DRENPA-3360 file (N, C-alpha, C; in nm, 2 decimals, always signed):
BEGIN
1 = MTLKIPYL = +7.80/+10.85/+9.59/+7.89/+10.96/+9.56/+8.03/+10.91/+9.53 ~ +8.09/+10.96/+9.42/+8.22/+10.91/+9.38/+8.33/+11.01/+9.44 ~ +8.43/+10.95/+9.51/+8.54/+11.03/+9.56/+8.63/+11.07/+9.45 ~ +8.67/+11.20/+9.45/+8.75/+11.25/+9.34/+8.88/+11.29/+9.41 ~ +8.99/+11.22/+9.39/+9.12/+11.25/+9.44/+9.21/+11.29/+9.32 ~ +9.26/+11.41/+9.31/+9.34/+11.45/+9.20/+9.48/+11.39/+9.20 ~ +9.53/+11.34/+9.09/+9.66/+11.29/+9.08/+9.71/+11.33/+8.94 ~ +9.84/+11.34/+8.92/+9.90/+11.38/+8.79/+10.01/+11.28/+8.76;
9 = DYPEAFTS = +10.02/+11.24/+8.64/+10.13/+11.15/+8.59/+10.24/+11.24/+8.52 ~ +10.36/+11.21/+8.56/+10.47/+11.27/+8.49/+10.56/+11.15/+8.45 ~ +10.53/+11.09/+8.33/+10.60/+10.96/+8.29/+10.75/+10.98/+8.26 ~ +10.80/+11.11/+8.24/+10.94/+11.13/+8.21/+10.99/+11.23/+8.31 ~ +10.96/+11.22/+8.44/+11.01/+11.31/+8.54/+11.16/+11.31/+8.55 ~ +11.22/+11.19/+8.54/+11.37/+11.17/+8.54/+11.41/+11.08/+8.43 ~ +11.52/+11.10/+8.37/+11.58/+11.02/+8.27/+11.63/+10.89/+8.32 ~ +11.66/+10.79/+8.24/+11.72/+10.67/+8.29/+11.86/+10.70/+8.35;
17 = AECDAILA = +11.94/+10.79/+8.29/+12.07/+10.83/+8.35/+12.05/+10.89/+8.48 ~ +11.95/+10.97/+8.50/+11.93/+11.03/+8.63/+11.88/+10.93/+8.73 ~ +11.80/+10.83/+8.69/+11.76/+10.72/+8.78/+11.89/+10.64/+8.82 ~ +11.98/+10.62/+8.73/+12.10/+10.55/+8.76/+12.18/+10.63/+8.86 ~ +12.19/+10.76/+8.85/+12.26/+10.85/+8.94/+12.20/+10.85/+9.08 ~ +12.07/+10.85/+9.09/+12.00/+10.84/+9.21/+12.03/+10.71/+9.28 ~ +12.02/+10.60/+9.21/+12.05/+10.47/+9.26/+12.20/+10.46/+9.31 ~ +12.29/+10.52/+9.24/+12.43/+10.52/+9.28/+12.44/+10.60/+9.41;
25 = LAGNDVLT = +12.37/+10.71/+9.43/+12.38/+10.79/+9.55/+12.33/+10.70/+9.67 ~ +12.22/+10.63/+9.64/+12.17/+10.54/+9.75/+12.26/+10.43/+9.79 ~ +12.34/+10.39/+9.69/+12.44/+10.28/+9.72/+12.54/+10.32/+9.82 ~ +12.56/+10.45/+9.84/+12.66/+10.50/+9.93/+12.60/+10.52/+10.07 ~ +12.47/+10.50/+10.09/+12.40/+10.53/+10.22/+12.37/+10.40/+10.29 ~ +12.36/+10.41/+10.42/+12.31/+10.30/+10.50/+12.16/+10.30/+10.51 ~ +12.10/+10.20/+10.46/+11.95/+10.19/+10.47/+11.91/+10.11/+10.59 ~ +11.80/+10.16/+10.66/+11.75/+10.10/+10.78/+11.60/+10.06/+10.75;
33 = SATVWSGT = +11.55/+9.98/+10.84/+11.41/+9.94/+10.83/+11.32/+10.06/+10.84 ~ +11.22/+10.07/+10.75/+11.13/+10.19/+10.75/+11.03/+10.17/+10.86 ~ +10.98/+10.28/+10.91/+10.89/+10.28/+11.02/+10.75/+10.31/+10.97 ~ +10.65/+10.29/+11.06/+10.51/+10.33/+11.04/+10.48/+10.43/+11.15 ~ +10.38/+10.51/+11.12/+10.34/+10.62/+11.22/+10.21/+10.57/+11.29 ~ +10.22/+10.56/+11.42/+10.11/+10.51/+11.51/+10.01/+10.62/+11.55 ~ +10.04/+10.74/+11.51/+9.95/+10.85/+11.56/+10.02/+10.93/+11.66 ~ +10.12/+10.87/+11.73/+10.20/+10.94/+11.83/+10.35/+10.93/+11.81;
41 = HDHVDPQL = +10.39/+10.82/+11.74/+10.54/+10.80/+11.72/+10.56/+10.70/+11.61 ~ +10.68/+10.71/+11.56/+10.73/+10.61/+11.45/+10.77/+10.48/+11.52 ~ +10.75/+10.37/+11.45/+10.80/+10.25/+11.50/+10.81/+10.15/+11.39 ~ +10.90/+10.05/+11.40/+10.92/+9.95/+11.30/+10.82/+9.84/+11.32 ~ +10.74/+9.81/+11.22/+10.64/+9.70/+11.22/+10.65/+9.62/+11.09 ~ +10.73/+9.51/+11.08/+10.75/+9.44/+10.96/+10.62/+9.37/+10.91 ~ +10.52/+9.36/+10.99/+10.40/+9.30/+10.94/+10.32/+9.40/+10.85 ~ +10.34/+9.53/+10.89/+10.27/+9.64/+10.81/+10.36/+9.69/+10.69;
49 = RQVERCHW = +10.49/+9.71/+10.73/+10.58/+9.77/+10.63/+10.72/+9.71/+10.64 ~ +10.75/+9.65/+10.53/+10.89/+9.58/+10.53/+10.96/+9.64/+10.41 ~ +11.04/+9.74/+10.43/+11.12/+9.80/+10.33/+11.24/+9.88/+10.39 ~ +11.35/+9.89/+10.32/+11.46/+9.97/+10.37/+11.45/+10.11/+10.32 ~ +11.51/+10.20/+10.40/+11.50/+10.34/+10.36/+11.62/+10.42/+10.42 ~ +11.64/+10.54/+10.36/+11.72/+10.64/+10.41/+11.66/+10.77/+10.38 ~ +11.70/+10.88/+10.44/+11.65/+11.01/+10.42/+11.76/+11.10/+10.37 ~ +11.72/+11.18/+10.27/+11.82/+11.27/+10.21/+11.78/+11.42/+10.23;
57 = HRDGREWI = +11.88/+11.50/+10.27/+11.87/+11.64/+10.29/+11.90/+11.71/+10.15 ~ +11.86/+11.83/+10.13/+11.88/+11.90/+10.01/+12.03/+11.92/+9.98 ~ +12.11/+11.94/+10.09/+12.25/+11.96/+10.07/+12.32/+11.84/+10.01 ~ +12.38/+11.86/+9.90/+12.45/+11.75/+9.82/+12.37/+11.68/+9.72 ~ +12.24/+11.70/+9.73/+12.15/+11.64/+9.63/+12.05/+11.74/+9.57 ~ +12.10/+11.86/+9.56/+12.02/+11.97/+9.51/+11.94/+11.95/+9.38 ~ +12.01/+11.88/+9.29/+11.95/+11.86/+9.16/+11.82/+11.77/+9.17 ~ +11.82/+11.68/+9.26/+11.70/+11.60/+9.28/+11.59/+11.68/+9.34;
65 = FDRLDALF = +11.62/+11.76/+9.44/+11.52/+11.85/+9.51/+11.47/+11.95/+9.41 ~ +11.56/+12.01/+9.33/+11.52/+12.11/+9.23/+11.43/+12.05/+9.12 ~ +11.45/+11.93/+9.08/+11.36/+11.86/+8.98/+11.22/+11.84/+9.05 ~ +11.22/+11.79/+9.17/+11.09/+11.77/+9.24/+11.02/+11.90/+9.27 ~ +11.10/+12.00/+9.30/+11.04/+12.14/+9.32/+10.97/+12.18/+9.20 ~ +11.03/+12.16/+9.08/+10.97/+12.20/+8.95/+10.84/+12.12/+8.92 ~ +10.85/+11.99/+8.95/+10.73/+11.91/+8.93/+10.62/+11.95/+9.02 ~ +10.65/+11.98/+9.15/+10.55/+12.02/+9.24/+10.49/+12.15/+9.20;
73 = ADAAARLD = +10.57/+12.25/+9.15/+10.52/+12.38/+9.11/+10.43/+12.36/+8.99 ~ +10.46/+12.28/+8.90/+10.37/+12.25/+8.78/+10.24/+12.19/+8.83 ~ +10.25/+12.09/+8.92/+10.13/+12.02/+8.97/+10.04/+12.12/+9.05 ~ +10.11/+12.21/+9.13/+10.03/+12.31/+9.21/+9.96/+12.40/+9.11 ~ +10.02/+12.45/+9.01/+9.96/+12.54/+8.91/+9.84/+12.47/+8.85 ~ +9.85/+12.34/+8.81/+9.75/+12.26/+8.75/+9.63/+12.23/+8.84 ~ +9.66/+12.22/+8.97/+9.56/+12.19/+9.07/+9.51/+12.32/+9.14 ~ +9.56/+12.43/+9.10/+9.52/+12.56/+9.15/+9.54/+12.57/+9.31;
81 = IVVDSIFE = +9.66/+12.53/+9.35/+9.70/+12.54/+9.49/+9.84/+12.61/+9.50 ~ +9.88/+12.64/+9.62/+10.01/+12.71/+9.64/+10.10/+12.61/+9.72 ~ +10.22/+12.59/+9.67/+10.31/+12.51/+9.75/+10.45/+12.58/+9.76 ~ +10.52/+12.55/+9.86/+10.66/+12.60/+9.88/+10.75/+12.49/+9.83 ~ +10.88/+12.53/+9.83/+10.98/+12.43/+9.79/+10.98/+12.32/+9.90 ~ +11.04/+12.20/+9.86/+11.04/+12.09/+9.96/+11.10/+12.13/+10.09 ~ +11.03/+12.11/+10.20/+11.07/+12.15/+10.33/+11.11/+12.03/+10.42 ~ +11.10/+11.91/+10.37/+11.14/+11.80/+10.45/+11.24/+11.71/+10.37;
89 = EIQFLRYG = +11.29/+11.61/+10.43/+11.39/+11.52/+10.37/+11.31/+11.43/+10.26 ~ +11.38/+11.39/+10.16/+11.33/+11.30/+10.07/+11.36/+11.16/+10.13 ~ +11.26/+11.07/+10.11/+11.27/+10.94/+10.16/+11.30/+10.84/+10.04 ~ +11.42/+10.78/+10.05/+11.45/+10.68/+9.95/+11.42/+10.55/+10.00 ~ +11.34/+10.47/+9.92/+11.30/+10.33/+9.97/+11.35/+10.23/+9.87 ~ +11.40/+10.12/+9.93/+11.44/+10.00/+9.85/+11.35/+9.88/+9.89 ~ +11.27/+9.83/+9.80/+11.19/+9.72/+9.82/+11.26/+9.59/+9.77 ~ +11.29/+9.50/+9.86/+11.36/+9.37/+9.82/+11.25/+9.27/+9.80;
97 = VGAHFQQW = +11.29/+9.15/+9.78/+11.20/+9.03/+9.76/+11.12/+9.02/+9.89 ~ +10.99/+9.02/+9.87/+10.89/+9.00/+9.98/+10.86/+9.13/+10.05 ~ +10.92/+9.24/+10.02/+10.90/+9.36/+10.09/+10.76/+9.42/+10.05 ~ +10.70/+9.50/+10.14/+10.57/+9.55/+10.12/+10.53/+9.66/+10.21 ~ +10.42/+9.73/+10.18/+10.36/+9.82/+10.27/+10.21/+9.78/+10.27 ~ +10.17/+9.72/+10.37/+10.04/+9.65/+10.37/+9.92/+9.74/+10.42 ~ +9.95/+9.86/+10.46/+9.85/+9.94/+10.52/+9.82/+10.06/+10.43 ~ +9.69/+10.08/+10.41/+9.65/+10.20/+10.34/+9.69/+10.32/+10.42;
105 = HSDAGTDR = +9.74/+10.42/+10.36/+9.79/+10.54/+10.44/+9.78/+10.66/+10.36 ~ +9.79/+10.77/+10.43/+9.79/+10.91/+10.36/+9.93/+10.96/+10.37 ~ +9.97/+11.02/+10.26/+10.10/+11.09/+10.26/+10.08/+11.24/+10.31 ~ +9.96/+11.28/+10.33/+9.93/+11.41/+10.38/+9.79/+11.42/+10.44 ~ +9.77/+11.52/+10.52/+9.64/+11.55/+10.57/+9.59/+11.49/+10.70 ~ +9.59/+11.36/+10.71/+9.54/+11.30/+10.83/+9.65/+11.24/+10.92 ~ +9.77/+11.26/+10.88/+9.88/+11.21/+10.97/+9.96/+11.33/+11.02 ~ +10.08/+11.30/+11.06/+10.16/+11.41/+11.13/+10.21/+11.51/+11.02;
113 = HETRRISA = +10.20/+11.48/+10.90/+10.25/+11.58/+10.79/+10.13/+11.66/+10.74 ~ +10.06/+11.73/+10.82/+9.94/+11.80/+10.78/+9.98/+11.92/+10.69 ~ +10.11/+11.96/+10.69/+10.15/+12.07/+10.60/+10.19/+12.03/+10.46 ~ +10.19/+11.90/+10.44/+10.23/+11.85/+10.31/+10.11/+11.86/+10.21 ~ +10.12/+11.93/+10.10/+10.01/+11.94/+10.01/+10.02/+11.85/+9.89 ~ +10.14/+11.81/+9.85/+10.17/+11.73/+9.73/+10.27/+11.62/+9.77 ~ +10.25/+11.50/+9.72/+10.35/+11.39/+9.75/+10.38/+11.33/+9.61 ~ +10.49/+11.27/+9.60/+10.53/+11.20/+9.47/+10.60/+11.07/+9.50;
121 = SVELSEAA = +10.58/+10.98/+9.41/+10.66/+10.85/+9.41/+10.73/+10.85/+9.27 ~ +10.86/+10.82/+9.27/+10.93/+10.81/+9.15/+10.98/+10.67/+9.13 ~ +10.95/+10.60/+9.02/+11.00/+10.47/+8.99/+11.14/+10.47/+8.94 ~ +11.24/+10.41/+9.01/+11.38/+10.42/+8.96/+11.42/+10.29/+8.89 ~ +11.34/+10.19/+8.89/+11.37/+10.06/+8.82/+11.29/+10.04/+8.70 ~ +11.34/+9.96/+8.61/+11.26/+9.91/+8.50/+11.15/+9.81/+8.54 ~ +11.03/+9.82/+8.49/+10.93/+9.73/+8.53/+10.97/+9.58/+8.51 ~ +11.05/+9.55/+8.41/+11.10/+9.41/+8.39/+11.19/+9.36/+8.50;
129 = DHMGGVLE = +11.25/+9.45/+8.58/+11.34/+9.42/+8.68/+11.28/+9.37/+8.81 ~ +11.15/+9.37/+8.82/+11.08/+9.33/+8.94/+10.94/+9.28/+8.91 ~ +10.88/+9.21/+9.01/+10.74/+9.18/+9.01/+10.67/+9.26/+9.11 ~ +10.55/+9.30/+9.08/+10.47/+9.38/+9.18/+10.51/+9.53/+9.16 ~ +10.51/+9.60/+9.27/+10.54/+9.74/+9.27/+10.44/+9.83/+9.21 ~ +10.31/+9.79/+9.21/+10.21/+9.87/+9.16/+10.16/+9.97/+9.27 ~ +10.16/+10.10/+9.24/+10.12/+10.20/+9.33/+9.97/+10.21/+9.32 ~ +9.90/+10.20/+9.43/+9.75/+10.21/+9.43/+9.71/+10.34/+9.50;
137 = IVPVMGMP = +9.63/+10.41/+9.44/+9.58/+10.54/+9.49/+9.43/+10.53/+9.53 ~ +9.40/+10.55/+9.65/+9.27/+10.55/+9.71/+9.20/+10.41/+9.68 ~ +9.20/+10.32/+9.77/+9.16/+10.18/+9.74/+9.01/+10.18/+9.69 ~ +8.92/+10.26/+9.74/+8.78/+10.25/+9.69/+8.77/+10.29/+9.54 ~ +8.87/+10.36/+9.49/+8.87/+10.40/+9.35/+8.93/+10.29/+9.26 ~ +9.00/+10.20/+9.32/+9.07/+10.09/+9.24/+9.15/+10.15/+9.13 ~ +9.25/+10.23/+9.17/+9.33/+10.30/+9.07/+9.48/+10.25/+9.08 ~ +9.51/+10.13/+9.04/+9.65/+10.09/+9.04/+9.73/+10.17/+8.93;
145 = RTLPRGGA = +9.85/+10.21/+8.96/+9.93/+10.29/+8.87/+10.06/+10.22/+8.85 ~ +10.10/+10.19/+8.74/+10.23/+10.13/+8.71/+10.31/+10.25/+8.64 ~ +10.41/+10.29/+8.71/+10.49/+10.40/+8.66/+10.61/+10.34/+8.58 ~ +10.64/+10.41/+8.47/+10.76/+10.37/+8.39/+10.88/+10.42/+8.47 ~ +11.00/+10.37/+8.43/+11.12/+10.41/+8.50/+11.14/+10.56/+8.48 ~ +11.16/+10.63/+8.59/+11.17/+10.78/+8.58/+11.04/+10.85/+8.60 ~ +10.93/+10.77/+8.60/+10.80/+10.84/+8.61/+10.77/+10.87/+8.75 ~ +10.69/+10.98/+8.77/+10.64/+11.02/+8.90/+10.49/+11.04/+8.89;
% end
């Protein structure tokens, strides 16, 4: 039996200028070590996940949330599901040299975010600016995805 997980590509979700603006916003924030979810609580575990992050509220960054809301609404229509506007903070991640997330994980369904129906990753860098950074969806399907800058 082949597992079928739907995913959609939006290669031009954000323009290069918008990616620059998002990166500039992140430059004003304090980034801390990202956590992993143990099933009961968040904790820092650099063996599993080594990346810096901050969380953004809709206030002051409405244009980013509005763009993602529109992408999610389009995806929901194409997948024949219903979604609300983004109800949680956006997580901004910065992967430095040697950074990683070593554990397969779910962005929805089996963890504490059971109300999340759609998740997105947006590539803010040019592929030539880094090595690695391939997003893999469902390991048994072997679906590495290289996103262009601005792609979701």
